[in-house]
C-alpha positions as CSV (number, residue, x, y, z in Angstrom):
1,M,4.8,29.2,1.0
2,S,2.2,26.8,2.5
3,L,2.4,23.3,1.1
4,R,-0.8,22.1,-0.7
5,I,-1.3,18.4,-1.1
6,L,-3.9,16.7,-3.2
7,L,-4.6,13.2,-1.7
8,T,-6.6,10.6,-3.6
9,G,-8.0,7.4,-2.0
10,K,-8.7,8.9,1.4
11,D,-11.0,6.1,2.3
12,G,-8.5,3.3,1.7
13,Q,-6.0,1.8,4.1
14,V,-3.0,3.9,3.3
15,G,-5.1,6.9,2.3
16,G,-6.9,6.9,5.6
17,D,-3.6,7.1,7.5
18,L,-2.2,9.7,5.1
19,Q,-5.3,11.8,5.7
20,A,-4.5,11.8,9.4
21,L,-0.8,12.6,9.1
22,L,-0.4,14.9,6.1
23,P,-2.2,18.0,7.6
24,R,0.9,18.4,9.8
25,L,2.8,19.4,6.6
26,G,0.3,21.8,5.1
27,E,-3.1,22.1,3.5
28,V,-4.6,18.8,2.4
29,V,-7.4,18.3,-0.1
30,A,-8.4,14.7,0.5
31,L,-10.6,13.0,-2.1
32,G,-12.4,9.7,-2.1
33,R,-14.4,7.8,-4.7
34,S,-17.5,9.9,-4.2
35,S,-15.7,13.2,-4.7
36,M,-13.5,12.3,-7.7
37,D,-14.1,9.6,-10.3
38,L,-10.6,8.4,-11.3
39,T,-12.0,6.9,-14.5
40,D,-13.2,10.3,-15.6
41,E,-10.1,12.1,-17.1
42,G,-11.8,15.5,-17.4
43,Q,-12.9,15.4,-13.7
44,V,-9.3,14.5,-12.6
45,R,-7.8,17.3,-14.6
46,R,-10.3,19.8,-13.3
47,M,-9.6,18.9,-9.7
48,V,-5.9,19.3,-10.1
49,S,-6.4,22.6,-11.8
50,E,-8.7,23.8,-8.9
51,V,-6.5,22.6,-6.1
52,R,-3.1,23.6,-7.7
53,P,-1.2,21.3,-5.4
54,H,2.5,21.2,-4.9
55,A,2.3,17.4,-4.3
56,I,-0.2,14.9,-5.5
57,V,-0.3,11.7,-3.4
58,N,-2.2,9.0,-5.3
59,A,-3.3,6.4,-2.7
60,A,-6.2,5.2,-4.8
61,A,-6.1,1.9,-6.6
62,Y,-8.1,-1.0,-7.8
63,T,-6.9,-3.7,-5.4
64,A,-9.4,-6.5,-5.8
65,V,-6.7,-8.9,-7.2
66,D,-8.9,-11.8,-8.1
67,R,-11.8,-9.7,-9.5
68,A,-9.3,-7.9,-11.8
69,E,-8.9,-11.0,-13.8
70,T,-12.5,-10.5,-15.1
71,D,-12.8,-6.8,-14.5
72,Q,-9.7,-5.8,-16.4
73,E,-11.0,-2.7,-18.1
74,V,-11.9,-1.0,-14.8
75,A,-8.7,-2.1,-13.2
76,R,-6.8,-0.6,-16.2
77,L,-8.6,2.7,-15.9
78,V,-7.9,3.1,-12.2
79,N,-4.4,1.5,-12.0
80,A,-3.0,2.6,-15.3
81,E,-4.9,5.4,-17.0
82,A,-5.7,7.5,-13.9
83,P,-2.0,7.6,-12.8
84,A,-1.1,8.6,-16.3
85,V,-3.5,11.5,-16.2
86,L,-2.3,12.6,-12.7
87,A,1.3,12.4,-14.0
88,R,0.6,14.6,-17.0
89,E,-1.2,17.1,-14.7
90,A,1.7,17.0,-12.3
91,Q,4.1,17.7,-15.1
92,R,1.9,20.6,-16.4
93,T,1.6,22.2,-12.9
94,S,5.1,21.5,-11.7
95,A,3.9,19.3,-8.9
96,I,5.5,16.1,-7.7
97,L,3.4,12.9,-7.9
98,I,3.7,10.3,-5.2
99,H,2.2,6.9,-6.2
100,Y,2.0,3.5,-4.7
101,S,2.6,0.3,-6.6
102,T,3.0,-3.4,-5.6
103,D,5.1,-6.5,-5.4
104,Y,2.7,-8.0,-8.0
105,V,4.8,-6.3,-10.7
106,F,7.2,-9.3,-10.2
107,D,6.4,-12.9,-10.8
108,G,7.9,-14.1,-7.5
109,S,10.4,-16.5,-9.1
110,K,13.4,-15.0,-7.3
111,T,14.7,-16.4,-4.0
112,S,16.4,-13.2,-2.8
113,P,14.8,-9.7,-2.3
114,Y,13.8,-7.9,-5.4
115,T,15.5,-4.6,-6.0
116,E,14.2,-1.7,-8.0
117,E,16.5,-2.7,-10.9
118,D,15.0,-6.2,-11.3
119,R,12.9,-6.6,-14.4
120,P,9.2,-6.7,-13.7
121,N,7.2,-9.7,-15.0
122,P,3.6,-9.5,-13.6
123,A,1.7,-12.8,-13.6
124,S,-1.8,-11.3,-13.0
125,A,-4.1,-8.7,-14.5
126,Y,-3.7,-6.6,-11.3
127,G,0.1,-6.7,-11.6
128,R,0.0,-5.8,-15.3
129,T,-2.3,-2.8,-14.7
130,K,-0.1,-1.6,-11.8
131,L,3.0,-1.9,-13.9
132,A,1.4,0.0,-16.7
133,G,0.7,2.8,-14.2
134,E,4.3,2.9,-13.2
135,E,5.5,3.1,-16.8
136,A,3.1,5.9,-17.7
137,I,4.3,7.9,-14.7
138,R,8.0,7.5,-15.8
139,L,7.2,8.4,-19.4
140,S,5.4,11.6,-18.3
141,G,8.6,13.4,-17.3
142,A,6.9,14.6,-14.1
143,P,8.9,14.5,-10.9
144,H,7.7,11.4,-9.1
145,L,8.2,8.9,-6.4
146,I,6.8,5.4,-6.9
147,F,6.7,3.5,-3.7
148,R,6.2,-0.3,-4.2
149,T,4.8,-2.0,-1.1
150,A,3.4,-5.4,-0.3
151,W,1.0,-7.4,1.9
152,V,-0.6,-4.2,3.2
153,Y,-3.1,-4.4,6.1
154,A,-4.9,-2.0,8.5
155,T,-7.4,-2.2,11.3
156,R,-10.1,-1.1,8.8
157,G,-11.1,-2.1,5.3
158,R,-10.6,-5.6,3.8
159,N,-7.4,-7.3,4.5
160,F,-5.7,-10.5,5.8
161,L,-5.6,-9.3,9.4
162,L,-9.3,-8.7,9.6
163,T,-10.1,-11.8,7.7
164,I,-8.1,-14.0,10.1
165,L,-9.7,-12.4,13.2
166,R,-13.2,-12.9,11.7
167,L,-12.5,-16.5,10.8
168,A,-10.9,-17.1,14.2
169,T,-14.3,-16.5,15.8
170,Q,-15.9,-19.1,13.6
171,R,-13.5,-22.0,13.5
172,E,-11.1,-23.8,15.8
173,E,-8.7,-24.6,13.0
174,L,-7.6,-22.3,10.2
175,R,-5.9,-23.4,7.0
176,V,-3.4,-20.8,5.7
177,V,-0.9,-20.8,2.8
178,A,2.6,-21.4,4.0
179,D,4.6,-21.4,0.7
180,Q,4.3,-17.7,-0.2
181,T,6.8,-15.4,1.5
182,G,6.7,-11.7,2.0
183,A,6.7,-8.9,4.6
184,P,3.3,-7.9,6.0
185,T,3.3,-4.1,6.1
186,W,1.0,-1.9,8.2
187,S,-0.6,1.0,6.3
188,R,0.3,3.4,9.1
189,E,4.0,2.8,8.6
190,I,3.7,3.5,4.9
191,A,1.9,6.7,5.7
192,R,4.6,7.7,8.2
193,A,7.4,7.1,5.8
194,T,5.6,9.0,3.0
195,A,5.0,12.0,5.3
196,A,8.7,11.9,6.3
197,V,9.7,12.0,2.6
198,I,7.3,14.9,1.8
199,G,8.6,16.8,4.8
200,R,12.1,16.5,3.4
201,L,11.0,17.7,0.0
202,A,9.3,20.7,1.6
203,D,12.2,21.6,3.8
204,P,14.1,24.6,2.4
205,G,17.0,24.0,4.8
206,P,20.2,21.8,4.4
207,K,18.2,18.6,5.2
208,G,15.8,19.2,2.4
209,L,15.7,17.3,-0.9
210,V,15.1,18.4,-4.5
211,A,12.2,16.4,-6.1
212,G,14.0,16.1,-9.5
213,E,17.1,14.7,-7.9
214,V,15.3,11.9,-6.0
215,S,12.7,11.1,-8.6
216,G,12.3,7.4,-9.2
217,T,11.0,4.1,-7.9
218,Y,11.5,2.8,-4.3
219,H,10.5,-0.2,-2.4
220,M,8.8,0.4,0.9
221,T,7.9,-2.6,3.0
222,A,8.3,-3.9,6.5
223,G,11.6,-5.4,7.7
224,G,11.9,-9.2,8.0
225,T,10.1,-11.9,6.2
226,G,7.4,-14.4,6.8
227,T,4.7,-16.5,5.2
228,W,1.0,-16.0,5.3
229,H,1.0,-18.9,7.8
230,D,3.5,-17.1,10.0
231,F,1.4,-13.9,9.8
232,A,-1.7,-15.7,10.8
233,N,0.0,-17.4,13.8
234,A,1.4,-14.0,14.9
235,I,-2.0,-12.4,14.6
236,L,-3.7,-15.0,16.8
237,D,-0.8,-15.0,19.3
238,Q,-0.9,-11.2,19.7
239,A,-4.7,-10.8,19.4
240,A,-5.1,-12.7,22.7
241,R,-3.8,-9.6,24.5
242,V,-6.0,-7.1,22.7
243,P,-8.9,-5.7,24.8
244,A,-12.1,-7.1,23.4
245,S,-13.8,-3.7,23.8
246,R,-11.4,-1.9,21.5
247,P,-13.6,-0.5,18.8
248,W,-11.8,-1.8,15.7
249,F,-11.2,-5.2,17.3
250,A,-14.9,-5.5,18.4
251,A,-15.9,-4.7,14.8
252,A,-13.5,-7.2,13.4
253,T,-14.7,-10.0,15.7
254,G,-18.3,-9.0,15.9
255,G,-17.8,-9.0,19.6
256,H,-17.3,-12.8,19.6
257,P,-14.5,-14.6,21.3
258,L,-11.6,-16.1,19.3
259,L,-12.0,-19.9,18.9
260,A,-9.1,-20.8,16.7
261,R,-6.4,-22.8,18.4
262,T,-4.5,-24.2,15.4
263,V,-3.3,-22.7,12.1
264,R,-2.6,-25.6,9.7
265,P,-0.1,-24.9,6.9
266,I,-1.3,-25.6,3.3
267,T,0.2,-25.1,-0.1
268,T,-0.9,-22.6,-2.7
269,S,-2.3,-25.4,-4.8
270,E,-4.6,-26.3,-2.0
271,Y,-6.1,-22.8,-2.0
272,P,-6.5,-21.9,-5.7
273,T,-7.4,-18.4,-6.7
274,P,-8.3,-16.7,-10.0
275,A,-5.1,-14.6,-9.9
276,R,-1.7,-16.1,-9.5
277,R,0.2,-14.9,-6.4
278,P,3.9,-14.4,-6.4
279,A,5.6,-17.1,-4.3
280,Y,8.3,-14.7,-3.2
281,S,7.3,-11.1,-2.6
282,V,10.2,-9.8,-0.5
283,L,11.4,-6.4,-1.7
284,S,14.8,-4.9,-0.8
285,N,14.4,-1.5,1.0
286,E,18.0,-0.5,0.8
287,K,17.5,2.2,-1.8
288,L,14.8,3.8,0.5
289,W,17.3,3.8,3.3
290,R,20.2,5.0,1.2
291,V,18.3,8.0,-0.3
292,F,15.9,9.0,2.4
293,G,17.4,7.4,5.6
294,I,14.1,5.6,6.2
295,R,13.8,1.9,7.2
296,L,10.4,0.5,8.3
297,P,10.3,-1.6,11.4
298,D,10.2,-5.4,11.4
299,W,6.8,-6.8,10.4
300,R,6.2,-8.4,13.8
301,D,6.9,-5.1,15.6
302,Q,4.5,-3.3,13.2
303,L,1.8,-5.9,13.9
304,H,2.3,-5.5,17.7
305,E,1.7,-1.7,17.4
306,A,-1.2,-2.1,15.0
307,L,-3.1,-4.5,17.2
308,L,-2.7,-2.1,20.2
309,D,-4.0,0.8,18.1
310,E,-6.9,2.5,19.9
311,Q,-8.4,4.1,16.8
């Protein structure tokens, strides 16, 4: 039997990398915003019925954290209602739903890594909508894997890496928050780990896994920890060795040289935002390792590979 996968969010950071990797496992129907409106329940249901997937990978999300504070209805439709519909369709068609969530379901008050058993307490509209999506999936009864990740970046889209590179061409000194701690995670590593898990689920041999037996919530972030200030310093240090002609790098910098020489640490209170950020976003990945034997590389190693990416 050929594996059929329905992928949403193909134009996003994780979705783009999944679109490149998942065809190795079977037939992939990859959808973006223009081909399926996640706020239209009927359209979502029709697409699942047409594709008849064995696995639904939902990489689509409303990720504009600050805008969600005033755009809560759309954030709810995309982050909570759409996953609920996908989960019900997965249950109806006996498919497994793979969905991505976030560290923002926690308030960041801990000082040790959050486990999957820790009680969520989101402090932002974005976090609340993502948690509602998780809860709807669990209540559906569908076989599912919810992968919580954090501080995701890629060499495309809108993210901290590209923002730092752009600003570094405009200023000699950057001011970056140094009192928020997490683990910057490259989208490619999330896609690689996801593909490895799906491969195990599709394997009929002794190394295969049964969806119903591993169904649940897992944390999936880079190893190690750092602050946004640490991340910015690492970006500038390693970016100095990236060929300026590399397409993604040239697009990020506009072809201009990097001027920044100093990254000054500041506090969260010095950089106010509409949505509250968790002060501590470190997630424990031990369950992912215990069940699937997967451990993502340290965030600095991921950054090194990402910056040398030729795509």
